[in-house]
C-alpha positions in Angstrom: 123.1 89.0 84.7 119.9 87.2 85.5 116.7 89.5 85.6 116.0 88.6 89.2 119.5 89.5 90.2 119.2 92.8 88.3 116.0 93.7 90.2 117.6 92.9 93.6 120.6 94.9 92.7 118.4 98.0 91.9 116.5 97.6 95.2 119.8 97.4 97.1 121.0 100.6 95.4 117.8 102.4 96.2 117.4 101.4 99.8 121.0 101.4 100.9 123.3 104.2 99.7 126.2 102.4 101.2 125.8 99.5 98.7 127.3 101.8 96.0 130.7 101.7 97.6 130.6 98.0 98.5 129.4 96.8 95.1 132.5 98.3 93.4 134.7 95.9 95.2 133.6 93.0 93.0 133.1 90.6 96.0 129.8 89.2 94.7 126.2 89.9 93.7 124.0 91.6 96.2 120.8 89.4 96.5 119.3 91.0 99.6 119.4 94.4 101.3 117.4 95.4 104.4 117.2 98.3 106.9 116.7 97.1 110.4 116.0 99.4 113.4 115.9 98.0 116.9 116.1 99.5 120.4 119.2 99.3 122.5 119.4 96.3 124.7 117.4 94.0 122.4 118.6 91.1 120.3 118.9 91.2 116.5 118.9 88.3 114.1 120.2 89.0 110.7 118.9 86.2 108.4 121.1 84.7 105.7 119.6 81.5 104.0 121.0 79.7 101.0 119.9 76.1 100.3 122.5 76.0 97.5 125.3 76.2 100.0 124.2 73.0 101.8 126.9 70.5 101.1 126.3 66.8 100.9 129.3 64.5 100.8 128.9 62.8 97.4 131.7 60.3 96.6 130.4 60.1 93.0 131.2 63.7 92.2 132.9 62.6 88.9 129.5 61.4 87.6 127.9 64.7 88.4 129.4 66.3 85.3 128.5 64.9 81.9 129.0 66.0 78.4 127.4 64.4 75.3 127.2 65.2 71.6 124.0 64.4 69.7 123.4 64.5 65.9 120.0 65.4 64.4 119.6 64.0 60.8 117.2 65.8 58.5 116.5 62.5 56.8 114.8 60.2 57.7 112.2 62.2 59.7 114.7 64.2 61.9 116.1 61.2 63.8 118.4 61.9 66.8 121.6 59.9 67.2 123.9 59.9 70.2 127.4 60.4 69.0 129.4 60.1 72.2 129.4 61.1 75.9 132.0 61.5 78.6 132.3 62.2 82.4 135.5 62.9 84.5 135.5 59.4 86.1 135.0 57.4 82.9 136.4 57.2 79.4 134.5 58.8 76.5 132.0 56.4 74.9 131.4 56.4 71.1 128.0 54.8 70.2 128.5 53.9 66.5 131.2 51.4 65.6 131.9 53.3 62.4 132.8 56.4 64.4 135.3 54.8 66.7 138.7 56.2 66.2 137.2 58.8 63.8 135.2 61.0 66.2 136.5 62.2 69.7 136.8 65.0 72.2 140.0 66.0 74.0 140.9 64.0 77.0 141.6 67.2 78.9 138.1 68.5 78.4 137.2 68.6 82.1 140.5 70.3 82.9 140.6 73.1 80.4 136.8 73.3 79.6 137.3 72.5 75.9 134.7 70.0 74.8 135.1 70.4 71.0 134.1 67.5 68.8 136.8 66.4 66.3 135.6 64.6 63.2 138.3 63.0 60.9 137.7 61.9 57.3 134.3 63.6 57.0 131.6 61.6 55.0 128.3 62.6 53.6 126.3 61.0 56.4 128.0 63.3 58.9 125.9 66.3 57.9 123.2 67.5 60.2 122.7 69.6 63.4 125.1 68.7 66.2 124.3 69.6 69.8 126.9 69.8 72.6 125.1 69.2 75.9 126.8 70.1 79.2 125.2 68.9 82.4 126.3 69.7 86.0 123.7 67.8 88.1 124.9 69.0 91.5 125.0 72.7 90.5 121.9 72.2 88.3 123.5 73.5 85.1 122.3 72.4 81.7 123.7 74.1 78.7 123.4 73.2 75.0 125.3 74.5 72.0 124.2 73.8 68.4 126.3 73.7 65.3 125.2 72.8 61.7 127.6 70.7 59.6 127.2 70.6 55.8 129.4 68.5 53.5 130.5 69.7 50.0 132.7 68.3 47.2 133.9 71.7 46.0 136.8 73.2 47.9 135.8 76.8 46.9 132.4 76.3 48.7 134.1 75.4 52.0 133.3 78.2 54.6 132.0 79.0 58.0 129.2 81.5 58.8 126.4 82.4 61.3 122.8 81.8 60.2 121.3 84.0 62.9 120.8 81.1 65.4 123.8 78.9 65.2 127.2 78.5 63.5 127.2 76.7 60.1 130.3 74.7 58.9 130.6 73.8 55.2 133.4 71.2 55.1 135.1 69.5 52.2 134.4 65.8 51.8 137.2 63.7 53.2 138.8 66.5 55.3 138.8 67.0 59.1 136.7 69.5 61.1 136.6 70.6 64.7 133.2 71.7 66.1 134.0 74.0 69.0 132.3 73.8 72.4 134.3 75.7 75.0 133.2 76.4 78.6 135.9 77.8 80.8 133.8 78.5 83.9 135.6 77.4 87.1 132.9 74.9 88.0 134.2 72.6 85.2 137.7 72.6 86.6 139.2 70.2 89.1 139.4 72.0 92.4 141.1 71.3 95.7 139.4 69.7 98.7 135.6 69.6 98.4 135.0 71.0 101.9 137.3 74.0 101.1 135.1 75.0 98.1 132.4 76.5 100.3 133.1 79.5 102.6 130.7 81.9 104.5 131.8 85.0 106.3 130.3 88.0 108.0 131.8 91.6 107.7 131.0 94.7 109.7 131.4 98.2 108.3 131.0 101.0 110.9 129.6 104.4 109.9 132.3 106.4 108.1 134.5 103.4 107.3 135.4 102.5 103.8 134.3 99.1 102.4 137.8 97.9 102.0 138.4 98.7 105.7 135.5 96.7 107.0 136.1 94.3 109.9 135.9 90.6 109.5 133.6 89.0 112.1 133.7 85.3 111.4 134.7 82.8 108.7 132.9 79.5 108.3 134.1 76.5 106.2 132.1 73.4 105.1 134.8 71.3 106.7 133.8 72.5 110.1 136.6 74.9 110.6 135.6 78.3 112.1 137.6 81.4 112.6 136.3 84.1 114.9 137.8 87.6 114.8 137.6 89.8 117.9 136.2 89.0 121.4 132.5 89.4 120.5 132.0 85.8 119.6 134.0 84.6 122.6 131.6 86.6 124.9 128.6 85.1 123.1 127.4 88.5 122.0 127.5 87.4 118.4 127.0 83.8 117.2 126.2 81.7 114.2 124.7 78.2 114.3 127.3 75.4 114.4 125.3 73.4 111.9 125.1 76.3 109.4 126.3 74.2 106.4 123.9 71.4 107.3 120.8 73.6 107.4 121.9 76.3 105.1 121.2 78.9 107.8 124.1 81.4 108.3 122.1 83.9 110.4 124.1 86.2 112.7 122.6 86.8 116.1 123.6 89.9 118.1 122.6 90.2 121.8 122.5 93.3 124.0 122.5 95.8 121.2 124.4 99.1 121.9 124.8 102.2 119.8 128.3 101.1 118.8 126.7 98.0 117.0 125.0 100.1 114.4 126.4 99.9 110.9 126.4 97.8 107.8 126.6 94.0 108.1 127.2 91.8 105.1 127.0 88.1 104.7 129.2 86.6 101.9 128.6 83.2 100.5 131.2 81.6 98.3 130.9 78.3 96.5 134.0 78.1 94.3 133.1 74.7 92.8 129.7 75.9 91.6 130.7 79.5 90.8 128.5 81.0 93.5 129.2 84.5 94.9 126.4 86.2 96.8 126.1 88.9 99.3 123.3 89.9 101.7 123.5 93.4 103.2 121.8 94.7 106.4 121.9 98.2 107.7 121.4 98.0 111.5 120.3 101.1 113.4 120.1 101.1 117.2 117.5 103.3 118.7 116.8 104.5 122.3 116.3 101.7 124.9 112.9 100.6 125.9 111.4 102.1 129.1 111.7 99.9 132.2 108.1 100.5 133.3 105.3 101.0 130.8 103.8 104.5 131.2 100.2 105.3 131.1 98.9 106.8 127.9 98.2 110.5 128.1 94.7 111.6 128.7 92.9 113.1 125.7 90.6 116.1 126.2 88.2 117.3 123.5 86.2 120.5 123.5 82.8 120.2 125.3 83.3 116.5 125.7 83.7 114.2 128.7 87.0 112.8 129.6 88.1 109.5 128.0 88.0 106.3 130.0 91.1 104.1 130.5 90.9 100.5 131.6 93.9 98.4 132.6 93.7 94.6 132.5 96.1 92.7 134.5 97.2 89.3 133.0 98.5 86.4 135.0 102.0 86.8 133.7 102.3 90.3 135.0 101.8 92.1 131.7 99.2 94.8 131.4 97.0 95.7 128.5 95.8 99.3 128.4 92.5 99.9 126.5 91.6 103.5 125.8 87.9 104.4 125.0 87.5 107.7 123.4 83.9 109.3 123.4 82.5 110.1 120.0 82.3 113.7 119.0 78.8 115.4 118.8 79.3 116.2 115.2 79.3 112.5 114.5 75.7 112.2 115.6 74.7 115.5 113.8 76.3 114.1 110.6 74.3 110.9 110.8 71.1 112.7 111.6 71.7 114.9 108.6 72.2 111.8 106.4 68.9 110.4 107.7 66.9 113.6 107.1 68.3 114.0 103.6 67.4 110.4 102.8 63.9 110.9 104.2 63.2 114.1 102.3 64.5 112.5 99.1 62.1 109.6 99.4 59.2 112.0 100.3 59.9 114.1 97.2 60.0 111.0 95.0 56.7 109.8 96.4 55.0 113.2 96.0 56.4 113.5 92.4 54.8 110.1 91.5 51.5 110.3 93.4 50.4 113.9 92.6 50.3 113.6 88.8 48.4 110.2 89.2 45.8 111.8 91.5 45.3 114.7 89.1 44.8 112.4 86.2 42.2 110.3 88.1 40.4 113.5 89.2 40.2 114.8 85.7 38.8 111.5 84.5 36.1 111.5 87.1 35.0 115.0 86.2 34.9 114.2 82.5 32.7 111.1 83.1 30.3 113.1 85.4 29.9 115.8 82.7 29.2 113.2 80.0 26.6 111.5 82.2 24.8 114.8 83.0 24.6 115.7 79.3 23.2 112.3 78.4 20.5 112.6 81.1 19.5 116.0 79.9 19.0 114.9 76.4 16.9 111.7 77.3 14.7 113.7 79.7 13.7 116.3 77.1 12.4 113.7 74.6 10.2 112.0 77.2 8.7 115.3 78.2 7.9 116.2 74.5 6.1 112.9 73.9 4.2 113.2 77.2 3.1 116.7 76.3 2.0 115.6 72.8 0.0 112.8 74.3 -1.5 115.1 76.9 -2.4 117.7 74.4 -4.0 115.2 72.2 -6.1 113.8 75.0 -7.0 117.2 76.4 -8.2 118.6 73.1 -12.1 119.4 73.5 -14.4 117.5 71.4 -16.5 119.6 69.1 -20.2 118.9 69.1 -20.3 119.1 65.4 -17.7 116.4 65.1 -19.8 114.2 67.3 -22.9 114.7 65.3 -21.1 114.0 62.1 -19.7 110.8 63.5 -23.2 109.7 64.5 -24.5 110.5 61.1 -21.7 108.5 59.4 -22.4 105.5 61.6 -26.1 105.5 60.8 -25.4 105.9 57.1 -23.0 103.0 57.3 -25.7 100.8 58.9 -28.2 101.7 56.2 -25.7 100.9 53.5 -25.1 97.6 55.1 -28.7 96.8 55.3 -29.3 97.7 51.6 -26.4 95.7 50.6 -27.5 92.7 52.6 -31.0 92.9 51.1 -29.6 93.0 47.6 -27.5 90.1 48.3 -30.4 88.0 49.5 -32.5 89.0 46.5 
């Protein structure tokens, strides 16, 4: 099963317990499952889209199916050779003149699904990797089957085995071999009328009813034939679009819902020619009817708070839109004030924590500088006083009279000596 189909199946089982019972009937793969709840008196539309079910009248249907065999030679340089191809509306075509009458596939290939390649009188050039390619362009199917063919001259080496990826044939030179390629799916068979190959139908399973006892609502055929079961479609309570197979829209519309309409609805899509079998399941629940006149919303009273205000706006089409304004609670403002104060105190604490240490450091620096300047001034002022005192003491020392007399005597003696010396010099 495809991974996407597996996932959808799991979802259907989880959301719809009733899908367990219906899935066992083998009527197709559940690709969609939904729960829908609507009020009584309303209209429900159960969607069911499938573009693959859109049928286009194609007179060249025989050319939509093609089978061809290719051969990949290891030498030279892995060249690819088309061996033959075939479609239902044409004879098989062999591309190499040497292979005509020697290589073929059964003429009944498109009837029984057997597209095996038959090689008579095997030669050494036949070895390589053969690929059987099946194409169904309308149903968008492309399948390839690979088989390796080796040629030997020893009969005891002739065998067939699986190499892990594909089948390997070891064939005796000069003998015959059949390379199998079997596809027995119904899409490869010749069917009846093309327009009878596509069918869509809706079933209804009421609560408590077994799946095999479900009621058939409608059958739709691509040919345009339609079969309605029960009076609901005649009364236009249920309907499906007339051009369902043109648009691929098989939605079921139910008007004027009532409690008896609740249950499990399933859309079945069958395309026998392409092998398509799908189901879409919808569990419909009908609730109480909508009130005739819209009621006003109840008034809301809060403790120690004013009454809420209600405003009705009248539109031009008669509908009313009711807007209810509820006053904010006091704790809302208290909470925001608390946030503001907390933020303010946090910022103040950060500022104080940064500025106080800086102010203290600056204060200590100023005190240190002042102390140093005071000590320097004291030291320089003492030296000047000492010098001044010494000079003052020297100047204020009383002159001794004896000292003055001695000085006068020395000056006279010096003058006499100078005179005597001058006289001697002139002599």
